[in-house]
C-alpha positions as MATLAB code, in Angstrom:
seq = 'EITEHKTKPKPLYTEATLLSAMENAGKDVEDAESKKAMAECGIGTPATRANIIETLILRDYIRRNKKAIIPTEKGLAVYEIVKDKKIANAEMTGSWELALAAIEAGQMPAEKFAQGINSYVGTICEELLALAPQVQKSYPTYHCPKCGNESVGIYTKVAKCRHEGCDFHIFREVCGMLLTEDNIRDLITTGRTPVLKGLTSKAGKKFNARLVLNGDYTTSFEFESHKGKQ';
ca = [
     118.396  100.510   -6.418;
     116.857  100.181   -9.873;
     114.558   97.239  -10.409;
     113.044   96.010  -13.617;
     109.393   95.127  -13.912;
     107.251   94.003  -16.812;
     103.723   95.200  -17.284;
     101.084   92.653  -18.130;
      98.148   93.327  -20.444;
      94.706   93.042  -18.926;
      93.240   89.552  -19.375;
      90.727   89.040  -22.168;
      87.094   89.219  -21.177;
      85.134   86.029  -20.773;
      81.363   86.144  -21.021;
      81.146   86.153  -17.210;
      83.665   88.979  -16.718;
      82.109   91.011  -19.542;
      78.678   90.696  -17.919;
      80.240   91.818  -14.632;
      81.948   94.778  -16.348;
      78.618   95.831  -17.867;
      76.928   95.585  -14.477;
      79.670   97.668  -12.825;
      80.304  100.070  -15.707;
      79.964  103.097  -13.437;
      83.064  102.397  -11.347;
      85.326  104.352  -13.729;
      82.976  107.324  -14.115;
      84.582  110.463  -12.696;
      81.489  112.550  -11.976;
      80.378  111.609   -8.449;
      76.638  112.032   -9.047;
      76.693  110.063  -12.310;
      78.770  107.367  -10.631;
      76.214  107.079   -7.854;
      73.370  106.926  -10.375;
      75.072  104.134  -12.323;
      75.845  102.102   -9.211;
      72.396  100.539   -9.438;
      72.090  100.167  -13.210;
      75.328   99.760  -15.197;
      74.944   98.994  -18.899;
      71.737   97.126  -19.689;
      69.724   95.138  -17.170;
      70.090   91.584  -15.845;
      67.479   90.581  -18.428;
      69.163   92.278  -21.415;
      72.946   92.093  -20.882;
      73.426   88.571  -22.233;
      71.300   89.463  -25.267;
      73.450   92.555  -25.904;
      76.531   90.322  -26.100;
      74.771   87.888  -28.460;
      73.688   90.792  -30.680;
      77.273   92.079  -30.886;
      78.421   88.581  -31.882;
      75.628   88.237  -34.449;
      76.582   91.595  -35.999;
      80.249   90.596  -36.123;
      81.609   93.187  -33.650;
      82.966   90.566  -31.240;
      83.460   86.796  -31.351;
      84.049   83.896  -29.009;
      87.518   82.356  -28.965;
      87.235   79.362  -26.617;
      86.245   81.025  -23.322;
      87.421   84.511  -24.305;
      85.429   87.289  -25.961;
      87.557   89.207  -28.470;
      86.810   92.053  -30.901;
      86.679   91.482  -34.641;
      88.343   93.795  -37.173;
      84.954   95.398  -37.717;
      84.513   95.949  -33.969;
      87.968   97.506  -33.618;
      87.322   99.819  -36.586;
      84.064  101.065  -35.066;
      85.723  101.469  -31.646;
      88.490  103.658  -33.091;
      85.877  105.961  -34.592;
      83.424  106.263  -31.679;
      85.735  105.897  -28.660;
      85.920  109.670  -28.111;
      82.238  110.242  -28.794;
      79.693  110.748  -26.058;
      77.795  107.663  -27.231;
      80.735  105.510  -26.060;
      80.974  107.188  -22.656;
      79.430  105.277  -19.761;
      78.896  108.627  -18.016;
      76.095  109.361  -20.489;
      74.099  106.479  -18.995;
      74.683  107.951  -15.548;
      73.420  111.373  -16.613;
      70.264  109.784  -18.017;
      69.701  107.878  -14.779;
      70.029  111.151  -12.851;
      67.487  112.782  -15.147;
      65.041  109.889  -14.736;
      65.439  110.084  -10.958;
      64.711  113.821  -11.124;
      61.558  113.141  -13.164;
      60.439  110.528  -10.621;
      60.988  113.046   -7.816;
      59.014  115.716   -9.668;
      62.098  117.901  -10.098;
      62.202  117.761  -13.917;
      59.420  117.675  -16.520;
      59.480  114.492  -18.583;
      59.050  116.617  -21.714;
      62.377  118.361  -21.059;
      64.189  115.023  -20.821;
      62.495  113.783  -24.012;
      63.523  116.953  -25.858;
      67.110  116.479  -24.710;
      67.099  112.858  -25.897;
      65.661  113.848  -29.289;
      68.290  116.551  -29.688;
      71.080  114.153  -28.710;
      69.862  111.417  -31.069;
      69.730  113.912  -33.943;
      73.274  115.095  -33.228;
      74.812  111.633  -32.852;
      73.047  110.372  -36.000;
      74.533  113.252  -37.988;
      77.991  112.481  -36.580;
      77.751  108.762  -37.323;
      76.340  109.288  -40.823;
      79.255  111.610  -41.566;
      81.616  108.847  -40.441;
      79.790  106.098  -42.367;
      82.290  105.935  -45.266;
      85.054  105.187  -42.750;
      83.265  102.168  -41.316;
      82.141  100.569  -44.557;
      83.352   97.007  -44.251;
      85.717   95.937  -46.986;
      85.490   92.182  -46.677;
      88.548   90.244  -47.824;
      88.274   87.625  -50.526;
      89.259   84.004  -50.016;
      90.472   81.195  -52.242;
      87.529   79.197  -53.475;
      87.838   75.553  -52.360;
      85.971   74.470  -55.511;
      87.648   76.387  -58.371;
      90.830   77.555  -56.634;
      90.478   81.223  -57.542;
      90.728   83.964  -54.921;
      87.185   85.027  -55.556;
      84.960   84.098  -52.604;
      83.305   87.236  -51.272;
      81.183   87.621  -48.142;
      77.808   89.294  -48.432;
      74.940   89.969  -46.052;
      73.188   86.619  -46.552;
      75.694   84.487  -48.441;
      79.379   83.860  -49.116;
      79.876   82.968  -52.763;
      82.480   82.587  -55.472;
      82.435   85.396  -58.025;
      84.466   83.498  -60.611;
      82.510   82.921  -63.814;
      81.238   79.381  -64.046;
      81.750   78.524  -60.351;
      78.634   78.021  -58.248;
      80.298   77.631  -54.822;
      78.275   79.337  -52.106;
      77.505   79.116  -48.388;
      74.353   80.615  -46.924;
      75.226   82.618  -43.815;
      72.058   81.824  -41.860;
      72.244   78.325  -40.416;
      69.601   77.003  -38.013;
      68.668   80.469  -36.811;
      72.272   81.683  -36.476;
      74.101   84.120  -38.754;
      77.630   82.919  -39.502;
      80.226   85.597  -38.766;
      83.043   86.551  -41.108;
      85.403   84.500  -38.932;
      83.080   81.476  -39.176;
      83.087   81.750  -42.980;
      86.865   82.137  -43.072;
      87.380   79.069  -40.885;
      84.937   77.010  -42.939;
      86.611   77.938  -46.243;
      90.238   77.742  -45.114;
      90.185   74.860  -42.607;
      87.038   72.976  -43.583;
      85.195   73.482  -40.300;
      84.022   76.159  -37.890;
      84.518   76.221  -34.134;
      81.590   74.800  -32.170;
      78.552   76.958  -32.900;
      76.457   77.310  -29.758;
      72.722   77.906  -29.715;
      71.718   76.507  -33.109;
      68.002   75.748  -33.421;
      66.668   72.546  -35.000;
      63.478   72.355  -37.083;
      61.774   71.023  -33.956;
      62.782   74.175  -32.094;
      65.409   72.484  -29.913;
      68.763   74.155  -29.213;
      71.988   72.310  -30.022;
      75.724   72.897  -30.454;
      77.775   71.655  -33.403;
      80.566   72.487  -35.828;
      79.721   73.266  -39.435;
      81.865   71.160  -41.777;
      82.597   71.610  -45.485;
      82.146   68.292  -47.287;
      84.006   66.962  -50.312;
      81.085   67.883  -52.588;
      81.180   71.470  -51.207;
      77.956   71.086  -49.253;
      77.954   71.554  -45.474;
      76.929   69.303  -42.600;
      77.066   69.291  -38.811;
      79.721   67.600  -36.699;
      78.875   66.915  -33.072;
      81.664   66.839  -30.493;
      80.333   63.859  -28.578;
      80.626   61.325  -31.378;
      82.017   63.335  -34.326;
      79.132   62.135  -36.421;
      77.782   64.146  -39.321;
      74.159   64.860  -40.044;
];
């Protein structure tokens, strides 16, 4: 009897499941010794894993979409290029853990491990520099809400209109947070960002809020509790 079944895609990572995947990154490693070495370490440490995720968000490789963590176009482009490289292989972490264990047991000179790391770093830097032209980000342009021309470009520190005579701009750093490309797009096209979490006030206090584009093309905060602007 022939039966029909549909495959389901794996669910999107949430921050909790991504942290768990980083902690248990060695489960898919084929080499038995490397797998054993990674069983106690995974990717990062309990103290650094959350910061790794925040750094990837800050550098626009991934973004939050409600509870899910999803890759950006930039993140997908980099993944396609490095996915077959050793730098993207969790087994590399396992091999380093084995080497460190051997050093601790007096079975390997630390200098030999350091030489291997230096050689590897030199090789991977050459590979990545050769690939650099492929990963140069070509940011799209957006319609300027002020002058109406498709001329808003995104730069490292600012998004601004390039049309002569138009002064529309949005600084990307807001209360200690760098707005991602998706944040800028949402602000320009819909007038507001999703809730930005972990903003820092002048008093050093953390808060969450949306960034809203006002009628005079300035920005202000909108708080979910009372929808008030500040």
